[in-house]
C-alpha positions as CSV (number, residue, x, y, z in Angstrom):
1,M,-9.7,-6.2,-51.2
2,S,-10.0,-2.6,-52.4
3,P,-7.6,-1.2,-55.0
4,R,-6.5,1.4,-52.4
5,L,-5.6,-1.2,-49.9
6,T,-3.8,-3.3,-52.6
7,L,-1.7,-0.2,-53.5
8,I,-0.8,0.4,-49.8
9,F,0.4,-3.2,-49.4
10,A,2.4,-3.0,-52.6
11,A,4.1,0.2,-51.5
12,L,4.9,-1.3,-48.1
13,F,6.2,-4.5,-49.7
14,I,8.5,-2.4,-52.0
15,L,9.8,-0.3,-49.1
16,V,10.5,-3.4,-46.9
17,S,12.3,-5.2,-49.8
18,C,14.5,-2.3,-50.6
19,S,15.9,-1.9,-47.1
20,R,18.6,-4.3,-46.1
21,S,19.7,-3.8,-42.6
22,G,22.8,-6.2,-43.0
23,D,24.4,-4.1,-45.8
24,T,26.8,-1.6,-44.6
25,P,29.0,0.5,-47.0
26,V,32.5,-0.9,-47.4
27,P,35.3,1.1,-48.9
28,R,36.8,-0.4,-52.0
29,P,40.5,-0.9,-52.5
30,M,42.5,1.8,-54.2
31,A,42.3,1.5,-58.0
32,Y,45.5,2.0,-59.9
33,P,45.5,3.5,-63.4
34,R,46.0,1.1,-66.2
35,I,49.4,1.6,-67.8
36,P,49.2,1.9,-71.6
37,V,51.4,-0.6,-73.3
38,H,53.3,0.6,-76.4
39,D,52.9,-0.9,-79.8
40,S,55.2,-3.7,-80.9
41,V,57.1,-1.9,-83.6
42,Y,60.8,-2.8,-83.6
43,T,64.0,-1.4,-85.1
44,A,67.6,-2.6,-85.0
45,V,69.9,-0.9,-82.6
46,P,72.4,1.0,-84.7
47,L,76.2,1.0,-84.4
48,I,76.6,-2.4,-82.8
49,P,78.3,-5.4,-84.3
50,I,75.2,-7.6,-84.2
51,H,71.6,-7.3,-85.3
52,F,69.6,-6.7,-82.2
53,E,66.0,-5.3,-82.4
54,L,64.3,-3.3,-79.6
55,P,61.0,-1.4,-79.6
56,T,61.0,2.1,-81.2
57,A,59.2,3.3,-78.0
58,A,62.4,2.6,-76.0
59,H,65.0,5.3,-76.2
60,T,68.4,3.5,-76.6
61,T,71.8,4.8,-75.7
62,I,75.0,3.0,-76.5
63,D,78.1,3.1,-74.3
64,S,81.1,1.4,-76.0
65,S,83.7,3.0,-73.8
66,H,84.2,-0.3,-72.0
67,T,87.1,-2.3,-73.3
68,E,85.4,-5.7,-73.3
69,S,81.7,-5.0,-73.7
70,I,79.2,-2.7,-75.3
71,W,76.4,-1.5,-73.0
72,I,73.0,-0.6,-74.3
73,N,70.4,1.2,-72.1
74,A,66.9,1.1,-73.5
75,A,64.7,3.5,-71.5
76,Y,61.0,3.0,-71.5
77,P,59.7,6.4,-70.3
78,A,56.1,5.3,-70.2
79,Y,56.9,2.4,-67.9
80,K,59.5,4.2,-65.8
81,A,61.9,1.4,-66.5
82,T,65.2,0.7,-68.2
83,L,66.4,-2.4,-70.0
84,H,70.2,-2.6,-69.3
85,C,71.9,-4.8,-71.9
86,T,75.5,-6.0,-72.4
87,I,77.0,-7.3,-75.6
88,T,80.3,-9.2,-74.8
89,P,82.5,-10.9,-77.4
90,V,83.6,-14.4,-76.5
91,T,86.0,-17.1,-77.6
92,G,86.0,-20.8,-76.9
93,Q,88.2,-20.1,-73.9
94,T,86.2,-17.2,-72.4
95,A,82.6,-18.3,-73.2
96,H,82.1,-20.7,-70.3
97,E,83.2,-18.2,-67.6
98,I,81.2,-15.3,-69.0
99,I,78.0,-17.4,-69.4
100,R,78.5,-18.8,-65.8
101,N,78.9,-15.3,-64.5
102,R,75.8,-14.0,-66.2
103,T,73.6,-16.9,-65.3
104,E,74.7,-16.7,-61.6
105,R,73.8,-13.0,-61.6
106,M,70.4,-13.8,-63.1
107,S,69.8,-16.4,-60.4
108,L,70.7,-14.0,-57.6
109,N,68.5,-11.3,-59.1
110,T,65.4,-13.5,-58.8
111,G,65.8,-13.6,-55.1
112,G,64.5,-17.1,-54.9
113,H,61.0,-16.0,-56.1
114,P,59.1,-18.2,-58.6
115,T,60.4,-17.5,-62.1
116,E,59.0,-18.4,-65.5
117,I,61.7,-19.3,-68.0
118,T,61.3,-19.1,-71.8
119,Q,63.9,-20.8,-73.9
120,L,64.3,-20.4,-77.7
121,T,66.8,-20.6,-80.5
122,S,67.0,-18.0,-83.3
123,P,67.4,-19.0,-86.9
124,S,70.9,-17.7,-86.7
125,G,71.8,-20.1,-83.9
126,Y,71.6,-17.9,-80.8
127,E,70.3,-19.8,-77.8
128,S,68.3,-17.6,-75.5
129,Q,66.6,-17.7,-72.1
130,I,64.2,-15.1,-70.8
131,L,63.4,-15.0,-67.1
132,L,60.2,-13.5,-65.8
133,T,60.0,-13.0,-62.0
134,P,56.8,-11.1,-61.4
135,S,57.0,-10.5,-57.7
136,G,59.4,-9.0,-55.2
137,T,62.3,-7.9,-57.4
138,V,63.4,-4.7,-59.1
139,T,64.8,-6.7,-62.0
140,P,61.7,-8.8,-62.9
141,V,62.7,-9.5,-66.5
142,Q,66.1,-10.8,-67.5
143,F,67.6,-12.5,-70.5
144,I,70.7,-14.1,-72.0
145,S,71.4,-14.9,-75.6
146,V,74.5,-16.9,-76.5
147,S,76.3,-17.6,-79.8
148,P,79.9,-18.9,-80.4
149,Q,81.0,-15.2,-80.8
150,W,78.7,-13.2,-78.5
151,V,76.9,-13.2,-75.2
152,V,74.1,-10.7,-75.0
153,S,72.5,-10.3,-71.6
154,G,70.4,-7.9,-69.8
155,A,67.9,-7.0,-67.1
156,L,64.9,-4.7,-66.8
157,Y,65.1,-2.3,-63.9
158,I,61.8,-0.8,-62.8
159,Q,61.9,2.2,-60.5
160,P,60.5,1.2,-57.1
161,H,57.0,2.5,-56.4
162,H,54.1,1.7,-54.2
163,S,51.9,-0.1,-56.7
164,S,50.9,-3.7,-56.5
165,P,52.4,-6.5,-58.7
166,D,49.2,-6.6,-60.7
167,S,49.7,-3.0,-61.8
168,V,53.1,-3.7,-63.3
169,A,52.1,-7.0,-64.9
170,P,51.2,-5.3,-68.3
171,I,54.7,-3.8,-68.3
172,L,56.4,-7.1,-67.6
173,R,54.4,-8.9,-70.3
174,A,55.2,-6.1,-72.8
175,V,59.0,-6.2,-72.1
176,R,59.0,-10.0,-72.2
177,R,57.3,-9.8,-75.6
178,D,60.0,-7.4,-76.8
179,L,62.7,-9.7,-75.6
180,I,61.1,-12.7,-77.3
181,H,61.1,-10.7,-80.5
182,A,64.7,-9.6,-80.0
183,S,65.8,-13.2,-79.3
184,K,64.1,-14.5,-82.4
185,T,65.6,-11.9,-84.7
186,I,69.1,-11.6,-83.2
187,R,71.9,-12.4,-85.7
């Protein structure tokens, strides 16, 4: 076989192997931008009767105008979310009712969706539960911390948007990490 004929066969072989008649272009799903997660640097919330640490990236405001409780709102501007917390003093007579009310509200907020529960006890004796409900709720992260004198509870509210649960997963993991830190250091 001549070199010229070999070159022609090689070129035809390459052309035939490069064309695939079964492949048709398929549009890819919409890609959502990755949300940057803030660093885990914490500071104690000032002007409250307990030591409660939240991330410095969250802008905290305190509302103590309520007679029984102190409300803390920790806004996460990068996440378009706010962690609403309540610090309530309790006695042996009021503790059971307040804890029952908070846990019932947390159960209702999950909407029956699968929920991951993290339980821990701080060195100062606070018993905490952190609930993570990653799908189908505007309050996907909730917590309650209980001591003989205080009940601290809260829920993360994420502004509704059209992104998939996968795109908010980094936010939920970051806030859950923040609440685990807060629950370990509360006193």
